[in-house]
C-alpha positions in Angstrom: 123.8 33.2 -132.8 122.9 36.9 -133.4 125.2 39.2 -135.3 124.8 42.9 -135.7 122.4 45.3 -137.5 122.6 46.0 -141.3 123.9 49.5 -142.1 122.4 51.4 -145.0 124.0 50.8 -148.4 122.9 53.6 -150.8 122.3 52.8 -154.5 124.6 54.5 -157.0 123.8 55.6 -160.5 125.2 53.8 -163.5 126.5 50.2 -163.8 128.6 48.4 -161.2 131.8 46.5 -162.1 132.8 42.9 -162.1 135.4 42.4 -159.3 138.7 40.7 -160.0 140.5 39.1 -157.0 143.9 37.7 -156.2 143.5 33.9 -155.8 146.1 32.4 -153.4 145.9 29.0 -155.1 146.5 30.1 -158.6 148.7 33.1 -157.7 146.8 35.2 -160.2 144.3 38.0 -160.2 141.1 36.4 -161.6 137.6 37.7 -162.4 135.0 36.9 -159.8 132.0 35.6 -161.7 129.3 34.7 -159.2 125.8 33.7 -160.1 123.0 36.0 -159.1 123.7 35.1 -155.5 127.4 35.6 -154.6 128.6 33.4 -151.8 131.3 34.1 -149.2 132.7 32.4 -146.2 135.0 34.4 -143.9 136.5 32.7 -140.9 135.5 34.4 -137.7 137.1 35.0 -134.3 138.0 32.8 -131.4 136.4 35.0 -128.8 138.9 35.1 -126.0 139.9 38.8 -126.5 138.7 42.0 -128.1 138.8 42.9 -131.8 142.2 44.1 -132.8 143.1 46.0 -135.9 144.3 42.9 -137.8 140.8 41.5 -137.4 139.2 44.8 -138.4 141.3 45.1 -141.5 140.3 41.6 -142.7 136.6 42.1 -142.1 136.6 45.5 -143.7 138.3 44.2 -146.8 135.7 41.5 -147.3 133.0 44.1 -146.5 134.2 46.2 -149.5 134.1 43.1 -151.6 130.5 42.5 -150.6 129.6 46.1 -151.4 131.1 45.8 -154.9 129.0 42.6 -155.5 125.9 44.5 -154.3 126.7 47.4 -156.6 126.9 45.0 -159.5 123.5 43.6 -158.8 124.3 40.5 -156.9 122.6 39.2 -153.8 125.2 38.1 -151.3 125.1 35.0 -149.1 127.7 35.6 -146.4 128.5 33.1 -143.7 130.9 33.7 -140.7 131.6 31.4 -137.9 132.6 32.0 -134.2 135.0 29.4 -132.8 133.4 29.5 -129.3 135.1 26.4 -128.1 138.8 25.9 -128.6 142.1 25.7 -126.6 142.9 29.4 -126.6 139.5 30.3 -125.2 139.7 27.7 -122.5 143.3 28.7 -121.6 142.3 32.4 -121.3 139.3 31.5 -119.1 141.5 29.5 -116.8 144.1 32.3 -116.7 141.6 34.9 -115.9 139.3 32.8 -113.6 136.3 33.4 -115.9 133.7 30.9 -117.0 134.6 30.0 -120.6 131.0 30.5 -121.9 130.7 33.9 -120.3 134.1 34.9 -121.7 133.0 33.8 -125.2 129.7 35.6 -125.0 131.2 38.8 -123.8 134.0 38.9 -126.4 131.6 37.9 -129.2 129.2 40.7 -128.1 132.1 43.2 -128.1 133.2 42.0 -131.6 129.7 42.6 -132.9 129.7 46.1 -131.4 133.0 46.9 -133.1 131.7 45.6 -136.5 128.6 47.7 -136.1 130.6 50.8 -135.3 132.9 50.2 -138.2 130.0 49.9 -140.7 130.7 46.3 -141.6 127.8 44.4 -143.3 126.7 41.5 -141.1 126.7 37.9 -142.3 123.4 36.2 -143.2 124.4 33.4 -141.0 126.6 34.0 -137.9 127.3 30.5 -136.6 129.0 29.3 -133.4 131.0 26.1 -133.2 129.0 24.9 -130.1 125.7 25.2 -131.8 127.2 23.4 -134.9 128.4 20.3 -133.0 125.7 18.1 -134.6 126.7 19.2 -138.1 130.3 18.6 -137.3 129.8 15.2 -135.8 127.9 14.1 -138.9 130.8 15.2 -141.2 133.4 13.4 -139.0 131.3 10.3 -139.1 131.3 10.5 -142.9 135.0 10.8 -143.0 135.4 7.8 -140.7 133.1 5.7 -142.8 135.1 6.6 -146.0 138.4 5.7 -144.4 139.5 9.4 -144.5 139.7 9.6 -140.7 141.0 7.3 -138.0 141.2 7.0 -134.2 144.2 7.5 -132.0 143.0 6.3 -128.6 139.6 8.1 -128.2 140.6 11.1 -130.5 139.9 11.2 -134.2 142.2 12.5 -136.9 141.9 13.4 -140.5 144.1 11.5 -142.9 145.7 14.0 -145.1 147.1 11.2 -147.3 143.5 10.5 -148.4 143.6 13.6 -150.6 146.1 13.4 -153.4 145.9 17.1 -153.9 146.5 18.0 -150.3 148.7 21.1 -150.2 147.4 22.7 -153.3 145.8 25.7 -151.7 149.0 27.3 -150.3 151.5 25.2 -152.3 153.9 25.1 -149.3 156.6 22.5 -149.2 156.4 19.8 -146.6 159.0 21.4 -144.3 157.1 24.7 -144.3 153.8 22.9 -143.6 155.3 21.1 -140.7 156.7 24.3 -139.3 153.3 26.2 -139.6 151.3 23.2 -138.4 153.3 23.2 -135.1 153.0 27.0 -134.8 149.3 27.1 -135.4 147.6 24.7 -133.2 148.8 21.4 -134.7 150.3 18.4 -132.9 152.8 16.9 -135.3 154.5 14.9 -132.6 151.4 13.0 -131.4 152.2 9.3 -131.2 150.0 7.0 -133.2 149.2 9.4 -136.0 149.6 8.2 -139.6 151.2 11.5 -140.7 152.5 14.3 -138.5 150.4 16.8 -140.6 147.1 15.0 -139.8 144.8 17.4 -137.9 142.5 16.6 -135.0 138.9 16.2 -135.9 137.5 15.2 -132.6 139.1 15.5 -129.2 138.0 13.2 -126.4 137.2 14.8 -123.1 140.2 16.1 -121.2 140.0 16.6 -117.4 138.4 19.9 -116.4 137.4 20.8 -120.0 133.9 20.9 -121.5 132.7 18.0 -123.6 129.5 16.9 -125.3 127.9 13.4 -125.6 127.8 12.4 -129.2 127.9 9.2 -131.3 131.6 9.9 -131.7 132.1 9.8 -127.9 132.3 12.4 -125.1 134.4 15.3 -126.4 134.6 18.4 -128.6 135.4 19.2 -132.2 138.7 20.3 -133.7 139.2 23.6 -135.4 139.4 22.9 -139.1 136.4 20.6 -139.4 134.2 23.3 -137.7 134.5 25.7 -140.7 134.2 22.8 -143.2 131.0 21.6 -141.7 129.5 25.1 -141.4 130.4 26.2 -144.9 129.0 22.9 -146.4 125.8 23.2 -144.5 125.0 26.8 -145.4 126.7 27.4 -148.7 126.8 23.9 -150.3 129.6 21.9 -152.0 131.1 25.0 -153.7 131.0 28.7 -153.1 132.7 31.8 -154.6 135.2 33.1 -152.0 136.8 31.6 -148.9 138.4 34.5 -147.0 140.6 35.2 -144.0 144.0 36.4 -143.0 147.1 35.0 -144.7 147.9 33.1 -141.5 144.9 30.9 -142.3 146.3 29.6 -145.6 147.9 26.8 -143.8 146.8 24.8 -142.0 143.2 26.1 -141.7 142.1 26.6 -145.3 144.3 23.8 -146.6 142.7 21.3 -144.2 139.2 22.6 -144.9 139.6 22.3 -148.6 140.8 18.7 -148.4 138.1 17.7 -146.0 135.4 19.2 -148.2 136.8 17.5 -151.3 136.7 14.1 -149.6 133.2 14.7 -148.2 131.7 15.9 -151.5 133.9 14.9 -154.4 133.9 18.6 -155.5 137.1 20.6 -156.1 137.8 23.4 -155.5 135.9 24.1 -152.3 135.9 27.8 -153.3 136.5 29.5 -156.6 138.8 32.0 -154.9 140.9 31.6 -151.8 141.5 35.3 -150.8 143.7 36.3 -148.0 144.5 39.6 -146.3 148.0 40.7 -145.2 149.1 40.9 -141.6 149.0 44.2 -139.6 152.0 44.6 -137.4 153.1 46.9 -134.6 156.8 47.9 -134.2 157.9 45.5 -136.8 156.1 42.4 -135.5 152.8 40.8 -136.5 150.0 42.0 -134.3 148.8 39.0 -132.4 147.3 38.0 -129.1 150.2 35.6 -128.4 152.7 38.5 -128.7 150.6 40.9 -126.6 151.1 43.8 -129.1 147.5 44.4 -130.0 145.7 47.6 -130.8 142.1 47.1 -130.0 139.2 48.8 -131.9 137.2 49.1 -128.7 140.1 50.8 -127.0 140.4 53.3 -129.8 136.7 53.9 -129.7 136.7 54.4 -125.9 139.5 56.9 -126.3 137.1 59.0 -128.5 138.4 58.1 -132.0 135.7 58.0 -134.6 135.1 54.5 -136.1 134.9 55.9 -139.6 138.4 57.4 -139.1 139.6 54.0 -138.0 138.0 52.5 -141.1 139.7 55.0 -143.4 143.0 54.4 -141.7 142.8 50.7 -142.5 141.5 51.2 -146.0 144.5 53.4 -146.8 146.5 50.1 -147.1 145.9 47.5 -149.8 144.2 44.5 -148.2 146.9 42.1 -149.4 149.9 44.1 -148.0 151.6 43.4 -144.7 152.1 46.7 -142.9 152.8 48.3 -139.5 150.2 50.4 -137.7 151.4 53.7 -136.3 149.7 56.6 -134.7 150.2 58.5 -138.0 147.7 56.1 -139.6 145.0 57.2 -137.3 145.9 60.8 -137.6 145.7 60.6 -141.4 142.4 58.8 -141.1 140.9 61.5 -138.9 142.2 64.2 -141.2 140.8 62.5 -144.3 137.4 62.0 -142.6 137.2 65.7 -141.8 138.2 66.8 -145.3 135.7 64.4 -146.9 132.9 65.4 -144.5 133.4 69.1 -145.2 133.5 68.5 -148.9 130.5 66.1 -148.9 128.4 68.5 -146.9 129.2 71.6 -148.9 126.8 73.3 -151.2 128.4 72.3 -154.5 131.4 70.6 -156.1 132.8 69.1 -159.3 130.8 66.5 -161.2 130.6 63.3 -159.2 130.2 60.9 -162.2 134.0 60.6 -163.0 134.7 60.0 -159.3 132.1 57.2 -159.0 133.6 55.6 -162.1 137.2 55.9 -160.8 136.2 54.4 -157.4 134.4 51.5 -159.1 137.3 50.8 -161.4 139.8 50.9 -158.5 137.9 48.5 -156.3 137.1 46.2 -159.2 140.9 45.8 -159.6 141.5 43.5 -156.6 139.9 45.8 -154.2 142.4 48.7 -154.6 141.0 50.8 -151.8 144.0 53.2 -151.7 143.4 54.1 -155.3 139.7 54.6 -154.6 140.5 56.8 -151.7 142.8 58.9 -153.8 139.9 59.6 -156.3 137.8 61.0 -153.5 140.7 62.9 -152.0 141.2 64.7 -155.4 137.5 65.6 -155.5 137.5 66.9 -151.9 140.7 69.0 -152.6 138.9 70.5 -155.6 135.9 71.5 -153.4 138.3 73.1 -151.0 139.6 75.3 -153.8 136.1 76.3 -154.8 136.0 74.2 -158.0 132.7 72.9 -159.4 129.2 74.2 -159.4 127.2 70.9 -159.3 124.8 71.1 -156.3 124.0 67.4 -156.5 127.7 66.3 -156.4 128.3 66.5 -152.6 125.4 64.2 -151.9 126.5 61.8 -154.6 130.0 61.6 -153.2 128.6 61.0 -149.7 126.6 58.1 -151.1 129.6 56.8 -153.0 131.7 56.8 -149.8 129.0 55.0 -147.8 128.0 52.6 -150.5 131.4 51.2 -151.7 133.9 52.1 -149.0 131.5 51.8 -146.1 132.5 55.3 -144.8 129.6 57.4 -143.6 130.1 61.1 -143.9 128.1 63.2 -141.5 128.5 66.8 -140.3 128.6 67.3 -136.6 
């Protein structure tokens, strides 16, 4: 599966910073200490609708993390999946009368266009669930052979009891796990399961739904094992960061970590489990099920600049839950204009302290609001006529593009 094109990432003078990140499992901000090649897996979309601002905020946050790694001299091995076969996609296709494959292709293409417009660095591997079915089948077969999976009729389930550390990623109590499992695609009431929390690994063919002939039977994969198999194949038994929205802590990342441990014997699956906050609208989480989405493509079609949208999202710390308002976009547009005027002026104050301040802020758990404030202060100084360094405006433009992914261009 093809992703989108790589945007330019200017090099900056001086030394980069080691990034510290909040790890969900430990509940602490911890230094990220990747080897030469930093490795990252961020869960991708189920392509049954366009990219909303909650998606965009998540992918922009991990984009900034990648940019900090690059600035610190690391190569980055980034993998992202596309869940191009799952119940929500099939349900939307039936509701709209579309072919599910055409729907998936169209929405995946639109997502890539949005990411390109927002200046997000593409993954090295952009991998669909359908193309990964052979990988997934092999992993399910391994779990069956080890006794960590079992059949209920022609379906196959993962036995969470096989992992004594199950629940350690999010540390939710059982009642909360059962509640979230039911809300987020699980089937706790399925008769014949060993435990209500056991997730589906392989679903036998249902009438009118797509299915594939495999050694496991005629059917299709479950959700969690998809990401487990893809991450193991492309990144190996262990990698630096598993990322996604906070709604993926349970069950998705919990199940993936347990499955990977039983498949490889390695724990933890990722050094850091890093999660972004939820973006809401009018006091409710922005989600497709609620129908309260603000789409990136719609904002773009209405003439709003992608870099202003990006700045509006970066103005909030990635771990915070917050509500989108029209004022966010207005502030993003105003900031983009002020930065662009300053960065295309003839001179300004020395850029070196600003570069250091932005690096320091982003190294501290990706504190983008503090980084933005440093550039705000520099742009305000330019507006008052301060500074006589003719190289500073270009340096600030490079800084904005390199670490924040915000390209400043005069019209």
